[in-house]
mmJSON file of the N, C-alpha and C atoms, coordinates in Angstrom:
{"data_MODEL":{"atom_site":{
"group_PDB":["ATOM","ATOM","ATOM","ATOM","ATOM","ATOM","ATOM","ATOM","ATOM","ATOM","ATOM","ATOM","ATOM","ATOM","ATOM","ATOM","ATOM","ATOM","ATOM","ATOM","ATOM","ATOM","ATOM","ATOM","ATOM","ATOM","ATOM","ATOM","ATOM","ATOM","ATOM","ATOM","ATOM","ATOM","ATOM","ATOM","ATOM","ATOM","ATOM","ATOM","ATOM","ATOM","ATOM","ATOM","ATOM","ATOM","ATOM","ATOM","ATOM","ATOM","ATOM","ATOM","ATOM","ATOM","ATOM","ATOM","ATOM","ATOM","ATOM","ATOM","ATOM","ATOM","ATOM","ATOM","ATOM","ATOM","ATOM","ATOM","ATOM","ATOM","ATOM","ATOM","ATOM","ATOM","ATOM","ATOM","ATOM","ATOM","ATOM","ATOM","ATOM","ATOM","ATOM","ATOM","ATOM","ATOM","ATOM","ATOM","ATOM","ATOM","ATOM","ATOM","ATOM","ATOM","ATOM","ATOM","ATOM","ATOM","ATOM","ATOM","ATOM","ATOM","ATOM","ATOM","ATOM","ATOM","ATOM","ATOM","ATOM","ATOM","ATOM","ATOM","ATOM","ATOM","ATOM","ATOM","ATOM","ATOM","ATOM","ATOM","ATOM","ATOM","ATOM","ATOM","ATOM","ATOM","ATOM","ATOM","ATOM","ATOM","ATOM","ATOM","ATOM","ATOM","ATOM","ATOM","ATOM","ATOM","ATOM","ATOM","ATOM","ATOM","ATOM","ATOM","ATOM","ATOM","ATOM","ATOM","ATOM","ATOM","ATOM","ATOM","ATOM","ATOM","ATOM","ATOM","ATOM","ATOM","ATOM","ATOM","ATOM","ATOM","ATOM","ATOM","ATOM","ATOM","ATOM","ATOM","ATOM","ATOM","ATOM","ATOM","ATOM","ATOM","ATOM","ATOM","ATOM","ATOM","ATOM","ATOM","ATOM","ATOM","ATOM","ATOM","ATOM","ATOM","ATOM","ATOM","ATOM","ATOM","ATOM","ATOM","ATOM","ATOM","ATOM","ATOM","ATOM","ATOM","ATOM","ATOM","ATOM"],
"id":[1,2,3,4,5,6,7,8,9,10,11,12,13,14,15,16,17,18,19,20,21,22,23,24,25,26,27,28,29,30,31,32,33,34,35,36,37,38,39,40,41,42,43,44,45,46,47,48,49,50,51,52,53,54,55,56,57,58,59,60,61,62,63,64,65,66,67,68,69,70,71,72,73,74,75,76,77,78,79,80,81,82,83,84,85,86,87,88,89,90,91,92,93,94,95,96,97,98,99,100,101,102,103,104,105,106,107,108,109,110,111,112,113,114,115,116,117,118,119,120,121,122,123,124,125,126,127,128,129,130,131,132,133,134,135,136,137,138,139,140,141,142,143,144,145,146,147,148,149,150,151,152,153,154,155,156,157,158,159,160,161,162,163,164,165,166,167,168,169,170,171,172,173,174,175,176,177,178,179,180,181,182,183,184,185,186,187,188,189,190,191,192,193,194,195,196,197,198,199,200,201],
"type_symbol":["N","C","C","N","C","C","N","C","C","N","C","C","N","C","C","N","C","C","N","C","C","N","C","C","N","C","C","N","C","C","N","C","C","N","C","C","N","C","C","N","C","C","N","C","C","N","C","C","N","C","C","N","C","C","N","C","C","N","C","C","N","C","C","N","C","C","N","C","C","N","C","C","N","C","C","N","C","C","N","C","C","N","C","C","N","C","C","N","C","C","N","C","C","N","C","C","N","C","C","N","C","C","N","C","C","N","C","C","N","C","C","N","C","C","N","C","C","N","C","C","N","C","C","N","C","C","N","C","C","N","C","C","N","C","C","N","C","C","N","C","C","N","C","C","N","C","C","N","C","C","N","C","C","N","C","C","N","C","C","N","C","C","N","C","C","N","C","C","N","C","C","N","C","C","N","C","C","N","C","C","N","C","C","N","C","C","N","C","C","N","C","C","N","C","C","N","C","C","N","C","C"],
"label_atom_id":["N","CA","C","N","CA","C","N","CA","C","N","CA","C","N","CA","C","N","CA","C","N","CA","C","N","CA","C","N","CA","C","N","CA","C","N","CA","C","N","CA","C","N","CA","C","N","CA","C","N","CA","C","N","CA","C","N","CA","C","N","CA","C","N","CA","C","N","CA","C","N","CA","C","N","CA","C","N","CA","C","N","CA","C","N","CA","C","N","CA","C","N","CA","C","N","CA","C","N","CA","C","N","CA","C","N","CA","C","N","CA","C","N","CA","C","N","CA","C","N","CA","C","N","CA","C","N","CA","C","N","CA","C","N","CA","C","N","CA","C","N","CA","C","N","CA","C","N","CA","C","N","CA","C","N","CA","C","N","CA","C","N","CA","C","N","CA","C","N","CA","C","N","CA","C","N","CA","C","N","CA","C","N","CA","C","N","CA","C","N","CA","C","N","CA","C","N","CA","C","N","CA","C","N","CA","C","N","CA","C","N","CA","C","N","CA","C","N","CA","C","N","CA","C","N","CA","C","N","CA","C","N","CA","C"],
"label_alt_id":[null,null,null,null,null,null,null,null,null,null,null,null,null,null,null,null,null,null,null,null,null,null,null,null,null,null,null,null,null,null,null,null,null,null,null,null,null,null,null,null,null,null,null,null,null,null,null,null,null,null,null,null,null,null,null,null,null,null,null,null,null,null,null,null,null,null,null,null,null,null,null,null,null,null,null,null,null,null,null,null,null,null,null,null,null,null,null,null,null,null,null,null,null,null,null,null,null,null,null,null,null,null,null,null,null,null,null,null,null,null,null,null,null,null,null,null,null,null,null,null,null,null,null,null,null,null,null,null,null,null,null,null,null,null,null,null,null,null,null,null,null,null,null,null,null,null,null,null,null,null,null,null,null,null,null,null,null,null,null,null,null,null,null,null,null,null,null,null,null,null,null,null,null,null,null,null,null,null,null,null,null,null,null,null,null,null,null,null,null,null,null,null,null,null,null,null,null,null,null,null,null],
"label_comp_id":["MET","MET","MET","VAL","VAL","VAL","GLY","GLY","GLY","ARG","ARG","ARG","SER","SER","SER","GLY","GLY","GLY","GLY","GLY","GLY","ILE","ILE","ILE","THR","THR","THR","ALA","ALA","ALA","GLY","GLY","GLY","THR","THR","THR","LEU","LEU","LEU","ALA","ALA","ALA","TYR","TYR","TYR","LEU","LEU","LEU","ARG","ARG","ARG","LEU","LEU","LEU","LEU","LEU","LEU","LEU","LEU","LEU","GLU","GLU","GLU","ALA","ALA","ALA","SER","SER","SER","ALA","ALA","ALA","TRP","TRP","TRP","ALA","ALA","ALA","LEU","LEU","LEU","ILE","ILE","ILE","SER","SER","SER","ALA","ALA","ALA","VAL","VAL","VAL","VAL","VAL","VAL","THR","THR","THR","GLU","GLU","GLU","ILE","ILE","ILE","CYS","CYS","CYS","ALA","ALA","ALA","LYS","LYS","LYS","PHE","PHE","PHE","GLU","GLU","GLU","ARG","ARG","ARG","ARG","ARG","ARG","GLY","GLY","GLY","LEU","LEU","LEU","ALA","ALA","ALA","ARG","ARG","ARG","LEU","LEU","LEU","TRP","TRP","TRP","ALA","ALA","ALA","VAL","VAL","VAL","ALA","ALA","ALA","PHE","PHE","PHE","PHE","PHE","PHE","GLY","GLY","GLY","SER","SER","SER","ALA","ALA","ALA","LEU","LEU","LEU","VAL","VAL","VAL","ALA","ALA","ALA","ALA","ALA","ALA","TYR","TYR","TYR","CYS","CYS","CYS","LEU","LEU","LEU","GLU","GLU","GLU","ARG","ARG","ARG","LEU","LEU","LEU","LEU","LEU","LEU"],
"label_asym_id":["A","A","A","A","A","A","A","A","A","A","A","A","A","A","A","A","A","A","A","A","A","A","A","A","A","A","A","A","A","A","A","A","A","A","A","A","A","A","A","A","A","A","A","A","A","A","A","A","A","A","A","A","A","A","A","A","A","A","A","A","A","A","A","A","A","A","A","A","A","A","A","A","A","A","A","A","A","A","A","A","A","A","A","A","A","A","A","A","A","A","A","A","A","A","A","A","A","A","A","A","A","A","A","A","A","A","A","A","A","A","A","A","A","A","A","A","A","A","A","A","A","A","A","A","A","A","A","A","A","A","A","A","A","A","A","A","A","A","A","A","A","A","A","A","A","A","A","A","A","A","A","A","A","A","A","A","A","A","A","A","A","A","A","A","A","A","A","A","A","A","A","A","A","A","A","A","A","A","A","A","A","A","A","A","A","A","A","A","A","A","A","A","A","A","A","A","A","A","A","A","A"],
"label_entity_id":["1","1","1","1","1","1","1","1","1","1","1","1","1","1","1","1","1","1","1","1","1","1","1","1","1","1","1","1","1","1","1","1","1","1","1","1","1","1","1","1","1","1","1","1","1","1","1","1","1","1","1","1","1","1","1","1","1","1","1","1","1","1","1","1","1","1","1","1","1","1","1","1","1","1","1","1","1","1","1","1","1","1","1","1","1","1","1","1","1","1","1","1","1","1","1","1","1","1","1","1","1","1","1","1","1","1","1","1","1","1","1","1","1","1","1","1","1","1","1","1","1","1","1","1","1","1","1","1","1","1","1","1","1","1","1","1","1","1","1","1","1","1","1","1","1","1","1","1","1","1","1","1","1","1","1","1","1","1","1","1","1","1","1","1","1","1","1","1","1","1","1","1","1","1","1","1","1","1","1","1","1","1","1","1","1","1","1","1","1","1","1","1","1","1","1","1","1","1","1","1","1"],
"label_seq_id":[1,1,1,2,2,2,3,3,3,4,4,4,5,5,5,6,6,6,7,7,7,8,8,8,9,9,9,10,10,10,11,11,11,12,12,12,13,13,13,14,14,14,15,15,15,16,16,16,17,17,17,18,18,18,19,19,19,20,20,20,21,21,21,22,22,22,23,23,23,24,24,24,25,25,25,26,26,26,27,27,27,28,28,28,29,29,29,30,30,30,31,31,31,32,32,32,33,33,33,34,34,34,35,35,35,36,36,36,37,37,37,38,38,38,39,39,39,40,40,40,41,41,41,42,42,42,43,43,43,44,44,44,45,45,45,46,46,46,47,47,47,48,48,48,49,49,49,50,50,50,51,51,51,52,52,52,53,53,53,54,54,54,55,55,55,56,56,56,57,57,57,58,58,58,59,59,59,60,60,60,61,61,61,62,62,62,63,63,63,64,64,64,65,65,65,66,66,66,67,67,67],
"pdbx_PDB_ins_code":[null,null,null,null,null,null,null,null,null,null,null,null,null,null,null,null,null,null,null,null,null,null,null,null,null,null,null,null,null,null,null,null,null,null,null,null,null,null,null,null,null,null,null,null,null,null,null,null,null,null,null,null,null,null,null,null,null,null,null,null,null,null,null,null,null,null,null,null,null,null,null,null,null,null,null,null,null,null,null,null,null,null,null,null,null,null,null,null,null,null,null,null,null,null,null,null,null,null,null,null,null,null,null,null,null,null,null,null,null,null,null,null,null,null,null,null,null,null,null,null,null,null,null,null,null,null,null,null,null,null,null,null,null,null,null,null,null,null,null,null,null,null,null,null,null,null,null,null,null,null,null,null,null,null,null,null,null,null,null,null,null,null,null,null,null,null,null,null,null,null,null,null,null,null,null,null,null,null,null,null,null,null,null,null,null,null,null,null,null,null,null,null,null,null,null,null,null,null,null,null,null],
"Cartn_x":[86.994,85.776,86.098,85.24,85.406,85.044,85.88,85.592,86.113,86.731,87.249,88.695,88.989,90.356,91.241,92.503,93.434,94.187,93.764,94.471,94.196,95.066,94.896,94.066,92.97,92.091,92.155,91.496,91.455,90.749,89.71,89.008,89.894,90.705,91.621,92.627,93.155,94.117,93.474,92.223,91.522,91.326,90.915,90.744,92.078,93.132,94.449,94.928,94.724,95.113,94.317,93.01,92.171,92.553,92.91,93.359,94.616,95.571,96.806,96.567,95.738,95.443,94.684,93.7,92.935,93.802,94.699,95.604,96.552,97.077,97.963,97.205,95.98,95.171,94.844,94.588,94.324,95.549,96.719,97.947,98.164,97.993,98.176,97.172,95.923,94.901,95.084,95.605,95.887,96.997,98.016,99.114,98.618,97.817,97.293,96.341,95.567,94.688,95.507,96.598,97.462,98.074,98.486,99.054,97.999,96.788,95.699,95.376,95.376,95.093,96.209,97.432,98.567,98.458,98.01,97.871,96.466,95.692,94.364,93.402,93.436,92.496,91.438,90.492,89.54,88.65,88.207,87.344,88.049,89.279,90.046,90.395,90.687,91.008,89.816,88.618,87.42,87.233,87.444,87.317,88.304,89.543,90.555,90.316,89.743,89.409,88.315,87.344,86.297,86.911,87.856,88.543,89.309,89.936,90.657,89.723,88.62,87.695,87.059,86.738,86.173,87.148,88.378,89.357,89.717,89.687,89.932,88.811,87.574,86.456,86.585,86.99,87.19,88.306,89.39,90.501,90.059,89.26,88.774,87.868,87.028,86.159,86.993,87.991,88.838,89.612,90.087,90.798,89.862,88.645,87.671,87.38,87.297,87.038,88.229,89.436,90.624,90.794,90.337,90.475,89.333],
"Cartn_y":[86.322,86.564,86.846,86.397,86.636,88.084,88.737,90.106,91.139,90.719,91.677,91.99,93.265,93.65,93.601,93.327,93.231,94.517,95.605,96.866,97.533,98.465,99.239,100.466,100.63,101.775,102.686,103.82,104.759,104.13,103.332,102.654,101.642,100.926,99.954,100.653,101.769,102.512,103.08,103.496,104.017,102.923,101.727,100.62,100.179,100.212,99.836,100.821,102.099,103.126,102.967,102.762,102.585,101.325,100.265,99.029,99.273,99.985,100.267,101.16,102.167,103.063,102.342,101.53,100.8,99.763,99.131,98.161,98.834,99.993,100.735,101.18,101.654,102.081,100.891,99.731,98.53,98.162,98.247,97.942,98.926,100.204,101.226,101.041,100.819,100.681,99.39,98.339,97.114,97.348,98.088,98.394,99.264,100.28,101.16,100.385,99.465,98.629,97.818,97.243,96.461,97.329,98.528,99.438,99.814,100.109,100.445,99.268,98.071,96.883,96.652,96.913,96.728,97.646,98.868,99.831,99.837,98.808,98.573,99.74,100.296,101.331,100.685,99.998,99.157,99.947,101.112,101.916,102.319,102.794,103.171,101.946,100.832,99.602,99.161,99.267,98.902,99.825,101.115,102.084,101.771,101.506,101.202,99.842,98.904,97.602,97.747,98.613,98.88,99.525,100.439,101.062,100.011,99.06,97.991,97.139,96.688,95.839,96.58,97.845,98.63,98.782,99.108,99.272,97.933,96.854,95.531,95.149,95.512,95.246,96.056,97.304,98.131,97.54,97.107,96.508,95.22,94.408,93.165,93.454,94.467,94.84,95.3,96.128,96.615,95.473,94.537,93.393,92.567,92.385,91.632,92.34,93.666,94.43,94.36,94.251,94.176,92.808,91.778,90.436,90.147],
"Cartn_z":[74.696,73.973,72.513,71.658,70.237,69.946,69.16,68.784,69.769,70.821,71.797,71.45,71.297,70.935,72.17,71.967,73.072,73.334,72.747,72.899,74.233,74.569,75.788,75.462,76.176,75.965,77.175,77.089,78.21,79.404,79.129,80.218,80.922,80.154,80.736,81.643,81.186,81.997,83.255,83.158,84.327,85.373,84.921,85.858,86.445,85.66,86.159,87.223,86.95,87.927,89.213,89.094,90.278,91.037,90.313,90.952,91.772,91.206,91.933,93.142,92.992,94.106,95.222,94.854,95.859,96.567,95.837,96.453,97.433,97.052,97.953,99.202,99.015,100.16,101.057,100.482,101.283,102.112,101.522,102.256,103.397,103.116,104.154,105.282,104.938,105.978,106.777,106.155,106.911,107.928,107.539,108.468,109.611,109.301,110.347,111.265,110.712,111.535,112.534,112.073,112.959,114.05,113.692,114.694,115.741,115.285,116.211,117.124,116.572,117.386,118.401,118.001,118.907,120.113,119.894,120.976,121.583,121.269,121.84,121.619,120.431,120.025,119.142,119.792,119.062,118.1,118.505,117.64,116.35,116.495,115.307,114.468,115.129,114.393,113.548,114.087,113.315,112.117,112.325,111.235,110.116,110.456,109.448,108.813,109.57,108.989,107.931,108.189,107.202,105.96,106.162,105.023,104.226,104.928,104.249,103.394,103.979,103.236,102.064,102.253,101.16,100.0,100.316,99.24,98.603,99.374,98.792,97.823,98.15,97.24,95.95,96.067,94.877,94.019,94.647,93.904,93.214,93.889,93.294,92.095,92.2,91.087,89.885,90.147,89.053,88.407,89.2,88.647,87.765,88.217,87.42,86.098,86.121,84.892,83.933,84.477,83.633,82.998,83.682,83.137,82.209],
"occupancy":[1.0,1.0,1.0,1.0,1.0,1.0,1.0,1.0,1.0,1.0,1.0,1.0,1.0,1.0,1.0,1.0,1.0,1.0,1.0,1.0,1.0,1.0,1.0,1.0,1.0,1.0,1.0,1.0,1.0,1.0,1.0,1.0,1.0,1.0,1.0,1.0,1.0,1.0,1.0,1.0,1.0,1.0,1.0,1.0,1.0,1.0,1.0,1.0,1.0,1.0,1.0,1.0,1.0,1.0,1.0,1.0,1.0,1.0,1.0,1.0,1.0,1.0,1.0,1.0,1.0,1.0,1.0,1.0,1.0,1.0,1.0,1.0,1.0,1.0,1.0,1.0,1.0,1.0,1.0,1.0,1.0,1.0,1.0,1.0,1.0,1.0,1.0,1.0,1.0,1.0,1.0,1.0,1.0,1.0,1.0,1.0,1.0,1.0,1.0,1.0,1.0,1.0,1.0,1.0,1.0,1.0,1.0,1.0,1.0,1.0,1.0,1.0,1.0,1.0,1.0,1.0,1.0,1.0,1.0,1.0,1.0,1.0,1.0,1.0,1.0,1.0,1.0,1.0,1.0,1.0,1.0,1.0,1.0,1.0,1.0,1.0,1.0,1.0,1.0,1.0,1.0,1.0,1.0,1.0,1.0,1.0,1.0,1.0,1.0,1.0,1.0,1.0,1.0,1.0,1.0,1.0,1.0,1.0,1.0,1.0,1.0,1.0,1.0,1.0,1.0,1.0,1.0,1.0,1.0,1.0,1.0,1.0,1.0,1.0,1.0,1.0,1.0,1.0,1.0,1.0,1.0,1.0,1.0,1.0,1.0,1.0,1.0,1.0,1.0,1.0,1.0,1.0,1.0,1.0,1.0,1.0,1.0,1.0,1.0,1.0,1.0],
"B_iso_or_equiv":[0.0,0.0,0.0,0.0,0.0,0.0,0.0,0.0,0.0,0.0,0.0,0.0,0.0,0.0,0.0,0.0,0.0,0.0,0.0,0.0,0.0,0.0,0.0,0.0,0.0,0.0,0.0,0.0,0.0,0.0,0.0,0.0,0.0,0.0,0.0,0.0,0.0,0.0,0.0,0.0,0.0,0.0,0.0,0.0,0.0,0.0,0.0,0.0,0.0,0.0,0.0,0.0,0.0,0.0,0.0,0.0,0.0,0.0,0.0,0.0,0.0,0.0,0.0,0.0,0.0,0.0,0.0,0.0,0.0,0.0,0.0,0.0,0.0,0.0,0.0,0.0,0.0,0.0,0.0,0.0,0.0,0.0,0.0,0.0,0.0,0.0,0.0,0.0,0.0,0.0,0.0,0.0,0.0,0.0,0.0,0.0,0.0,0.0,0.0,0.0,0.0,0.0,0.0,0.0,0.0,0.0,0.0,0.0,0.0,0.0,0.0,0.0,0.0,0.0,0.0,0.0,0.0,0.0,0.0,0.0,0.0,0.0,0.0,0.0,0.0,0.0,0.0,0.0,0.0,0.0,0.0,0.0,0.0,0.0,0.0,0.0,0.0,0.0,0.0,0.0,0.0,0.0,0.0,0.0,0.0,0.0,0.0,0.0,0.0,0.0,0.0,0.0,0.0,0.0,0.0,0.0,0.0,0.0,0.0,0.0,0.0,0.0,0.0,0.0,0.0,0.0,0.0,0.0,0.0,0.0,0.0,0.0,0.0,0.0,0.0,0.0,0.0,0.0,0.0,0.0,0.0,0.0,0.0,0.0,0.0,0.0,0.0,0.0,0.0,0.0,0.0,0.0,0.0,0.0,0.0,0.0,0.0,0.0,0.0,0.0,0.0],
"pdbx_formal_charge":[null,null,null,null,null,null,null,null,null,null,null,null,null,null,null,null,null,null,null,null,null,null,null,null,null,null,null,null,null,null,null,null,null,null,null,null,null,null,null,null,null,null,null,null,null,null,null,null,null,null,null,null,null,null,null,null,null,null,null,null,null,null,null,null,null,null,null,null,null,null,null,null,null,null,null,null,null,null,null,null,null,null,null,null,null,null,null,null,null,null,null,null,null,null,null,null,null,null,null,null,null,null,null,null,null,null,null,null,null,null,null,null,null,null,null,null,null,null,null,null,null,null,null,null,null,null,null,null,null,null,null,null,null,null,null,null,null,null,null,null,null,null,null,null,null,null,null,null,null,null,null,null,null,null,null,null,null,null,null,null,null,null,null,null,null,null,null,null,null,null,null,null,null,null,null,null,null,null,null,null,null,null,null,null,null,null,null,null,null,null,null,null,null,null,null,null,null,null,null,null,null],
"auth_seq_id":[1,1,1,2,2,2,3,3,3,4,4,4,5,5,5,6,6,6,7,7,7,8,8,8,9,9,9,10,10,10,11,11,11,12,12,12,13,13,13,14,14,14,15,15,15,16,16,16,17,17,17,18,18,18,19,19,19,20,20,20,21,21,21,22,22,22,23,23,23,24,24,24,25,25,25,26,26,26,27,27,27,28,28,28,29,29,29,30,30,30,31,31,31,32,32,32,33,33,33,34,34,34,35,35,35,36,36,36,37,37,37,38,38,38,39,39,39,40,40,40,41,41,41,42,42,42,43,43,43,44,44,44,45,45,45,46,46,46,47,47,47,48,48,48,49,49,49,50,50,50,51,51,51,52,52,52,53,53,53,54,54,54,55,55,55,56,56,56,57,57,57,58,58,58,59,59,59,60,60,60,61,61,61,62,62,62,63,63,63,64,64,64,65,65,65,66,66,66,67,67,67],
"auth_comp_id":["MET","MET","MET","VAL","VAL","VAL","GLY","GLY","GLY","ARG","ARG","ARG","SER","SER","SER","GLY","GLY","GLY","GLY","GLY","GLY","ILE","ILE","ILE","THR","THR","THR","ALA","ALA","ALA","GLY","GLY","GLY","THR","THR","THR","LEU","LEU","LEU","ALA","ALA","ALA","TYR","TYR","TYR","LEU","LEU","LEU","ARG","ARG","ARG","LEU","LEU","LEU","LEU","LEU","LEU","LEU","LEU","LEU","GLU","GLU","GLU","ALA","ALA","ALA","SER","SER","SER","ALA","ALA","ALA","TRP","TRP","TRP","ALA","ALA","ALA","LEU","LEU","LEU","ILE","ILE","ILE","SER","SER","SER","ALA","ALA","ALA","VAL","VAL","VAL","VAL","VAL","VAL","THR","THR","THR","GLU","GLU","GLU","ILE","ILE","ILE","CYS","CYS","CYS","ALA","ALA","ALA","LYS","LYS","LYS","PHE","PHE","PHE","GLU","GLU","GLU","ARG","ARG","ARG","ARG","ARG","ARG","GLY","GLY","GLY","LEU","LEU","LEU","ALA","ALA","ALA","ARG","ARG","ARG","LEU","LEU","LEU","TRP","TRP","TRP","ALA","ALA","ALA","VAL","VAL","VAL","ALA","ALA","ALA","PHE","PHE","PHE","PHE","PHE","PHE","GLY","GLY","GLY","SER","SER","SER","ALA","ALA","ALA","LEU","LEU","LEU","VAL","VAL","VAL","ALA","ALA","ALA","ALA","ALA","ALA","TYR","TYR","TYR","CYS","CYS","CYS","LEU","LEU","LEU","GLU","GLU","GLU","ARG","ARG","ARG","LEU","LEU","LEU","LEU","LEU","LEU"],
"auth_asym_id":["A","A","A","A","A","A","A","A","A","A","A","A","A","A","A","A","A","A","A","A","A","A","A","A","A","A","A","A","A","A","A","A","A","A","A","A","A","A","A","A","A","A","A","A","A","A","A","A","A","A","A","A","A","A","A","A","A","A","A","A","A","A","A","A","A","A","A","A","A","A","A","A","A","A","A","A","A","A","A","A","A","A","A","A","A","A","A","A","A","A","A","A","A","A","A","A","A","A","A","A","A","A","A","A","A","A","A","A","A","A","A","A","A","A","A","A","A","A","A","A","A","A","A","A","A","A","A","A","A","A","A","A","A","A","A","A","A","A","A","A","A","A","A","A","A","A","A","A","A","A","A","A","A","A","A","A","A","A","A","A","A","A","A","A","A","A","A","A","A","A","A","A","A","A","A","A","A","A","A","A","A","A","A","A","A","A","A","A","A","A","A","A","A","A","A","A","A","A","A","A","A"],
"auth_atom_id":["N","CA","C","N","CA","C","N","CA","C","N","CA","C","N","CA","C","N","CA","C","N","CA","C","N","CA","C","N","CA","C","N","CA","C","N","CA","C","N","CA","C","N","CA","C","N","CA","C","N","CA","C","N","CA","C","N","CA","C","N","CA","C","N","CA","C","N","CA","C","N","CA","C","N","CA","C","N","CA","C","N","CA","C","N","CA","C","N","CA","C","N","CA","C","N","CA","C","N","CA","C","N","CA","C","N","CA","C","N","CA","C","N","CA","C","N","CA","C","N","CA","C","N","CA","C","N","CA","C","N","CA","C","N","CA","C","N","CA","C","N","CA","C","N","CA","C","N","CA","C","N","CA","C","N","CA","C","N","CA","C","N","CA","C","N","CA","C","N","CA","C","N","CA","C","N","CA","C","N","CA","C","N","CA","C","N","CA","C","N","CA","C","N","CA","C","N","CA","C","N","CA","C","N","CA","C","N","CA","C","N","CA","C","N","CA","C","N","CA","C","N","CA","C","N","CA","C","N","CA","C","N","CA","C"],
"pdbx_PDB_model_num":[1,1,1,1,1,1,1,1,1,1,1,1,1,1,1,1,1,1,1,1,1,1,1,1,1,1,1,1,1,1,1,1,1,1,1,1,1,1,1,1,1,1,1,1,1,1,1,1,1,1,1,1,1,1,1,1,1,1,1,1,1,1,1,1,1,1,1,1,1,1,1,1,1,1,1,1,1,1,1,1,1,1,1,1,1,1,1,1,1,1,1,1,1,1,1,1,1,1,1,1,1,1,1,1,1,1,1,1,1,1,1,1,1,1,1,1,1,1,1,1,1,1,1,1,1,1,1,1,1,1,1,1,1,1,1,1,1,1,1,1,1,1,1,1,1,1,1,1,1,1,1,1,1,1,1,1,1,1,1,1,1,1,1,1,1,1,1,1,1,1,1,1,1,1,1,1,1,1,1,1,1,1,1,1,1,1,1,1,1,1,1,1,1,1,1,1,1,1,1,1,1]
}}}
């Protein structure tokens, strides 16, 4: 965009931090979902799958804001 500075601002750092945290949470929840599915704990697997999708959406939003 014309007129947009390429500097790092406090908002950029906040979105970057949130992106990293949401990505880490998505990875953790995906692993826990797989473990729950392996041990046939369907209720817990669904809960962790929802956590995965929610954190993936937050990460996608933050990535879009950074780009």
